C-alpha positions as CSV (number, residue, x, y, z in Angstrom):
1,X,-74.2,35.6,39.0
2,X,-70.9,33.8,37.7
3,X,-70.5,30.3,38.1
4,X,-67.9,28.6,40.4
5,X,-64.5,27.3,38.9
6,X,-62.6,23.9,40.2
7,X,-60.0,26.3,41.2
8,X,-62.4,28.5,43.3
9,X,-64.3,25.4,44.9
10,X,-60.7,24.0,45.7
11,X,-59.4,27.2,47.5
12,X,-62.4,28.2,49.4
13,X,-61.4,28.4,53.1
14,X,-64.4,30.6,54.6
15,X,-67.6,28.8,56.0
16,X,-70.8,29.8,54.2
17,X,-72.8,29.0,51.1
18,X,-71.4,29.5,47.5
19,X,-74.1,29.7,44.6
20,X,-73.3,27.8,41.3
21,X,-76.5,28.9,39.6
22,X,-79.7,26.9,38.8
23,X,-80.2,25.5,42.5
24,X,-76.7,24.0,43.1
25,X,-74.8,25.6,46.2
26,X,-71.5,24.5,47.7
27,X,-71.9,24.6,51.7
28,X,-68.6,25.1,53.5
29,X,-69.1,24.3,57.4
30,X,-67.3,25.6,60.4
31,X,-64.8,23.0,59.9
32,X,-64.5,23.9,56.6
33,X,-65.8,20.7,55.5
34,X,-67.4,21.3,51.8
35,X,-70.9,19.7,50.5
36,X,-73.2,19.6,47.4
37,X,-76.8,20.9,48.0
38,X,-79.6,20.9,45.4
39,X,-82.4,23.1,45.9
40,X,-85.8,23.3,44.0
41,X,-89.2,24.1,44.5
42,X,-92.0,21.6,44.2
43,X,-95.5,22.4,44.9
44,X,-94.5,25.7,46.0
45,X,-91.9,24.4,48.6
46,X,-88.5,24.9,48.9
47,X,-86.3,21.6,49.3
48,X,-82.6,21.2,49.9
49,X,-81.2,17.8,48.6
50,X,-77.8,17.1,49.8
51,X,-76.1,15.2,46.8
52,X,-72.7,14.4,48.1
53,X,-69.4,15.8,49.6
54,X,-66.2,17.4,47.8
55,X,-63.8,16.4,47.0
56,X,-65.5,13.0,46.7
57,X,-68.0,14.6,44.2
58,X,-66.3,17.2,41.9
59,X,-67.6,20.1,40.5
60,X,-68.5,18.9,37.5
61,X,-70.3,15.6,38.6
62,X,-72.1,17.8,41.5
63,X,-73.6,19.8,38.0
64,X,-74.3,16.5,36.4
65,X,-76.2,15.1,39.5
66,X,-78.2,18.3,39.8
67,X,-79.3,17.9,35.9
68,X,-80.2,14.3,36.8
69,X,-82.4,15.7,39.7
70,X,-83.9,18.4,37.7
71,X,-85.0,15.6,35.1
72,X,-86.4,13.4,38.0
73,X,-88.3,16.8,38.9
74,X,-89.6,17.2,35.1
75,X,-91.0,13.4,35.3
76,X,-92.9,14.3,38.4
77,X,-90.8,12.9,41.0
78,X,-89.9,14.4,44.3
79,X,-86.2,13.7,45.1
80,X,-87.0,14.5,48.7
81,X,-90.1,12.2,48.9
82,X,-88.1,9.3,47.5
83,X,-85.3,9.4,49.9
84,X,-87.7,9.7,52.6
85,X,-89.5,6.5,51.7
86,X,-85.9,4.8,51.6
87,X,-85.6,6.3,54.8
88,X,-89.1,4.8,56.3
89,X,-88.1,1.5,54.4
90,X,-84.7,1.2,56.6
91,X,-86.3,2.2,59.8
92,X,-88.9,-0.7,59.3
93,X,-85.9,-3.1,59.5
94,X,-85.3,-4.6,62.8
95,X,-82.4,-2.5,64.6
96,X,-80.0,-5.4,64.8
97,X,-80.3,-5.7,60.7
98,X,-78.3,-2.3,60.1
99,X,-75.2,-3.7,59.5
100,X,-72.8,-2.2,56.9
101,X,-73.3,-4.6,54.5
102,X,-77.2,-4.3,54.3
103,X,-77.0,-0.7,54.5
104,X,-74.7,-1.1,51.3
105,X,-77.2,-3.1,49.7
106,X,-79.9,-0.6,50.2
107,X,-77.5,2.3,49.0
108,X,-76.9,0.3,45.5
109,X,-80.5,-0.8,45.2
110,X,-81.5,2.9,45.7
111,X,-79.1,4.4,43.1
112,X,-78.5,1.7,40.8
113,X,-81.5,2.9,38.5
114,X,-79.2,5.9,37.9
115,X,-76.1,3.8,37.1
116,X,-75.0,1.6,34.4
117,X,-74.8,-2.0,34.8
118,X,-71.0,-2.0,34.6
119,X,-70.7,0.5,37.3
120,X,-73.2,-1.1,39.5
121,X,-71.2,-4.4,39.1
122,X,-68.1,-2.5,39.9
123,X,-69.5,-1.1,43.0
124,X,-70.8,-4.8,44.1
125,X,-67.5,-6.4,43.1
126,X,-65.4,-4.1,45.0
127,X,-67.9,-4.5,48.3
128,X,-67.7,-8.2,48.4
129,X,-64.2,-8.6,47.9
130,X,-62.4,-5.8,49.5
131,X,-65.2,-4.3,52.4
132,X,-67.7,-7.0,53.5
133,X,-65.5,-9.3,54.4
134,X,-63.9,-6.9,57.1
135,X,-66.3,-4.7,58.3
136,X,-69.7,-6.1,56.5
137,X,-71.0,-7.5,59.5
138,X,-70.4,-4.5,61.8
139,X,-73.5,-2.3,63.1
140,X,-73.4,0.5,60.8
141,X,-73.6,2.9,63.9
142,X,-70.4,1.7,65.1
143,X,-68.2,1.7,62.2
144,X,-65.4,3.6,63.0
145,X,-61.9,5.1,61.8
146,X,-59.8,1.9,62.8
147,X,-62.6,-0.2,61.0
148,X,-62.4,1.9,57.9
149,X,-58.3,1.6,58.2
150,X,-58.3,-2.0,58.3
151,X,-60.2,-2.1,54.9
152,X,-57.8,0.2,53.3
153,X,-54.3,-0.3,54.7
154,X,-53.8,-3.8,52.7
155,X,-54.8,-2.4,49.3
156,X,-53.9,1.5,49.8
157,X,-50.7,1.1,48.1
158,X,-51.2,-2.1,46.3
159,X,-54.1,-0.9,44.2
160,X,-54.1,2.7,44.6
161,X,-57.1,3.6,42.0
162,X,-59.3,1.1,43.1
163,X,-58.6,2.0,46.9
164,X,-59.6,5.4,46.3
165,X,-62.8,4.4,44.7
166,X,-63.5,1.9,47.7
167,X,-62.7,4.8,50.4
168,X,-65.5,7.1,48.5
169,X,-67.8,4.2,48.3
170,X,-67.7,3.7,52.1
171,X,-68.0,7.3,52.6
172,X,-71.4,7.2,50.5
173,X,-72.8,4.5,52.5
174,X,-71.8,5.9,55.7
175,X,-73.4,9.5,54.6
176,X,-76.8,7.8,53.4
177,X,-76.5,5.8,57.0
178,X,-76.3,9.5,58.7
179,X,-79.2,10.8,56.6
180,X,-81.2,8.0,57.8
181,X,-80.3,8.9,61.5
182,X,-78.5,5.1,61.6
183,X,-75.3,6.9,62.9
184,X,-74.1,10.2,64.3
185,X,-71.1,12.2,64.2
186,X,-68.2,12.6,61.5
187,X,-67.9,10.1,58.5
188,X,-64.9,8.0,59.4
189,X,-64.2,7.6,55.7
190,X,-63.8,11.1,55.3
191,X,-60.8,12.0,53.5
192,X,-59.7,15.4,53.6
193,X,-58.8,16.4,57.1
194,X,-58.7,13.1,58.3
195,X,-57.7,9.7,56.4
196,X,-55.4,11.9,54.5
197,X,-53.5,12.5,57.8
198,X,-53.6,8.8,58.6
199,X,-52.9,7.0,55.4
200,X,-49.3,7.4,53.5
201,X,-49.0,9.3,50.2
202,X,-49.8,6.8,47.4
203,X,-47.5,5.8,44.6
204,X,-48.2,7.4,41.4
205,X,-50.5,5.3,39.3
206,X,-49.0,6.3,36.0
207,X,-48.7,9.6,33.9
208,X,-51.2,10.8,31.4
209,X,-50.9,8.6,28.3
210,X,-48.7,10.4,25.9
211,X,-50.5,12.3,23.1
212,X,-49.3,13.6,19.8
213,X,-49.3,17.3,19.5
214,X,-52.1,18.2,17.4
215,X,-50.5,20.4,14.9
216,X,-48.7,17.8,13.7
217,X,-51.5,15.2,13.2
218,X,-52.5,16.2,9.5
219,X,-48.6,15.3,8.6
220,X,-48.9,12.3,10.3
221,X,-52.3,11.2,8.5
222,X,-50.3,11.6,4.9
223,X,-47.5,9.0,6.4
224,X,-50.5,6.5,7.3
225,X,-52.3,7.0,4.0
226,X,-48.6,5.9,2.5
227,X,-48.7,2.7,4.3
228,X,-50.4,-0.2,3.2
229,X,-52.5,-2.7,5.3
230,X,-55.5,-2.9,7.5
231,X,-53.3,-1.8,10.7
232,X,-52.6,1.2,9.0
233,X,-56.2,2.1,8.0
234,X,-57.7,1.1,11.5
235,X,-54.8,3.7,12.7
236,X,-56.5,6.3,10.6
237,X,-59.8,5.6,11.5
238,X,-58.9,5.6,15.2
239,X,-57.8,9.0,14.9
240,X,-60.6,10.4,12.6
241,X,-63.3,9.1,15.2
242,X,-61.1,9.6,18.4
243,X,-62.6,6.1,19.4
244,X,-60.5,3.9,21.5
245,X,-58.4,1.2,19.5
246,X,-60.1,-1.4,21.2
247,X,-63.5,-0.6,19.8
248,X,-62.0,0.4,16.1
249,X,-59.9,-3.0,15.9
250,X,-63.0,-4.8,16.9
251,X,-65.7,-3.2,14.3
252,X,-68.1,-5.6,12.4
253,X,-69.7,-4.6,9.2
254,X,-73.0,-5.1,10.8
255,X,-72.4,-1.9,13.3
256,X,-71.5,0.1,10.0
257,X,-74.6,2.1,8.6
258,X,-73.5,3.7,5.1
259,X,-77.0,5.2,4.3
260,X,-77.1,7.1,7.5
261,X,-73.4,7.8,8.1
262,X,-73.4,6.1,11.4
263,X,-71.1,3.5,13.2
264,X,-73.2,2.0,16.2
265,X,-70.8,0.4,18.4
266,X,-72.7,-1.7,20.9
267,X,-72.9,-1.4,24.4
268,X,-70.8,-4.4,25.4
269,X,-67.8,-3.2,23.5
270,X,-68.1,0.3,25.1
271,X,-66.0,1.1,28.6
272,X,-69.2,3.1,29.6
273,X,-71.6,-0.2,28.9
274,X,-73.5,2.0,26.6
275,X,-74.3,2.0,23.1
276,X,-72.2,4.6,21.1
277,X,-73.2,6.2,18.0
278,X,-70.0,7.8,15.9
279,X,-71.3,10.1,13.2
280,X,-69.2,9.0,10.1
281,X,-67.5,11.8,7.6
282,X,-66.9,11.0,4.1
283,X,-63.3,10.9,5.0
284,X,-63.8,8.0,7.5
285,X,-66.2,6.1,4.8
286,X,-63.4,6.6,2.7
287,X,-61.1,4.6,4.8
288,X,-64.0,2.0,5.4
289,X,-64.3,1.1,1.7
290,X,-60.9,0.6,1.4
291,X,-61.7,-2.7,3.5
292,X,-65.0,-3.3,2.1
293,X,-65.4,-6.9,0.7
294,X,-62.4,-8.3,2.8
295,X,-64.3,-10.3,5.1
296,X,-68.2,-10.7,5.8
297,X,-68.0,-10.0,9.5
298,X,-64.6,-7.9,10.6
299,X,-63.7,-4.5,9.4
300,X,-60.0,-5.0,10.2
301,X,-59.1,-8.7,9.5
302,X,-56.0,-10.1,11.2
303,X,-53.5,-11.9,8.7
304,X,-54.4,-15.3,9.6
305,X,-57.8,-14.5,8.7
306,X,-59.6,-15.8,11.7
307,X,-60.7,-12.7,13.5
308,X,-59.8,-9.1,13.8
309,X,-56.5,-7.4,14.5
310,X,-54.8,-8.0,17.3
311,X,-54.7,-5.3,20.3
312,X,-51.3,-4.1,19.6
313,X,-51.7,-3.8,15.9
314,X,-52.1,-0.1,15.7
315,X,-49.1,0.5,18.5
316,X,-46.9,-1.3,15.6
317,X,-48.1,0.9,13.2
318,X,-47.1,4.1,15.3
319,X,-43.6,2.0,15.9
320,X,-42.8,1.7,12.2
321,X,-43.3,5.1,11.4
322,X,-41.0,5.8,14.5
323,X,-43.5,7.6,16.7
324,X,-41.8,7.5,20.0
325,X,-43.7,10.3,21.9
326,X,-47.6,8.7,21.6
327,X,-49.3,5.8,22.3
328,X,-52.7,5.1,20.7
329,X,-55.0,5.9,23.5
330,X,-53.2,9.2,23.6
331,X,-54.8,10.6,20.1
332,X,-58.2,11.0,22.0
333,X,-56.0,13.6,24.3
334,X,-55.0,14.9,21.0
335,X,-58.5,15.3,19.6
336,X,-59.8,16.8,23.0
337,X,-56.9,19.2,23.0
338,X,-57.8,20.4,19.4
339,X,-61.2,20.9,20.0
340,X,-60.8,22.9,23.2
341,X,-58.0,25.1,21.7
342,X,-59.3,25.5,18.1
343,X,-63.0,24.9,18.0
344,X,-66.1,26.8,19.6
345,X,-68.1,23.3,20.2
346,X,-69.4,23.0,23.5
347,X,-67.7,20.9,26.2
348,X,-70.6,18.4,26.4
349,X,-70.6,17.9,22.6
350,X,-66.5,17.4,22.9
351,X,-66.9,14.8,26.0
352,X,-69.8,12.9,24.1
353,X,-67.6,12.4,21.1
354,X,-65.0,10.7,23.3
355,X,-67.7,8.8,24.7
356,X,-66.4,9.9,28.0
357,X,-69.7,10.8,29.9
358,X,-72.1,8.3,28.4
359,X,-73.7,7.3,31.3
360,X,-77.1,7.5,32.9
361,X,-76.3,10.6,34.7
362,X,-75.0,12.6,31.5
363,X,-77.7,11.1,29.2
364,X,-80.5,12.3,31.4
365,X,-78.9,15.6,31.8
366,X,-78.5,16.3,28.3
367,X,-82.1,15.5,27.2
368,X,-81.7,12.0,27.0
369,X,-80.0,12.4,23.6
370,X,-76.4,12.1,22.6
371,X,-76.2,14.9,20.3
372,X,-75.4,13.3,17.4
373,X,-76.0,16.2,14.9
374,X,-73.7,18.4,16.8
375,X,-70.9,15.6,17.0
376,X,-71.4,15.1,13.3
377,X,-70.4,19.0,13.0
378,X,-67.4,18.3,15.2
379,X,-66.1,15.5,13.7
380,X,-66.6,17.0,9.9
381,X,-64.5,19.8,11.2
382,X,-61.8,17.2,12.6
383,X,-61.9,15.6,9.4
384,X,-61.1,18.8,7.6
385,X,-58.5,19.9,9.8
386,X,-56.7,16.2,9.3
387,X,-57.1,16.5,5.5
388,X,-56.7,20.1,4.5
389,X,-56.3,19.5,0.9
390,X,-59.6,17.4,0.6
391,X,-63.1,18.4,0.5
392,X,-64.6,17.1,3.3
393,X,-68.6,16.9,3.2
394,X,-70.7,16.4,6.0
395,X,-73.6,13.8,5.8
């Protein structure tokens, strides 16, 4: 049985059940509403667990959610039973407490165990700032399309990315309320076939970051090597590690373990709010050694010797080299394109190298590890590509 593809999921226009494998099923209703179901066996009984709707939950995210549920089952937890407990808890509360705010709080409490602290805070902040003041006191059973539009219209064009996330969060809370039998009917926050007909097209939030063409990067590394100064070294390390510029510029010596050949970036400096271990190659170590001894704390010291280089330091290096078709962040895309087109490393290894998916979902899905050894092989291959005339030795 072949797996589904994102294009197939998007294009399916016939009601039915479509198997992705390992228990993940896409169900398409007679109204062409698409929802994800995870089917599993426990104690010789079959269970179908609803895990989200499409497109709010993409194929990729549905697979990750299914992986998370498999891990819970392996730990002896029955996802359906846990959901039933939540339903009983909600039913035990007096009916007049079933407001949108109380149900949103229940949803956040239930799911926060699988979220990073940062993601949980983003959920809570968006609800408290944009949603609760408008519909928080409404009975969850009575929230309708007009109410959702009252939340969305003031922010829809002003902060489009955040507005889309908020709409999806409202939909999830209302879906959970329906599963708890606290409301009936279609979800008024549903996008496809509903709100997409009632809200205007959003302004573009911006094109992807311009990225450097990967076949040209080795030549760029030669130019960088000829430049003096910590900013040029930071730019080299950023490209070699595929880290964000802020992660490189804020590097501290205490994070670097030369013996183990690992750079451990603490959670508070990572976008996902989780520690990220970067496997160091010899080429990376060579760059770091050039900075060694210049300051006790910071790897890349500013000219005032008061702290790390400023956030625009790497951009200035690219400007000095007259590189107009790329920005610092775009080199992450350069690395990702190279890894996809040139190497045979698995997708999840490449994604983890970028720390794109080091959330609790993926950490659970990939056996609670960060694939360090596999990423070390990938980064060694990347270093060897960047410096074709040098002998790169993996640790």
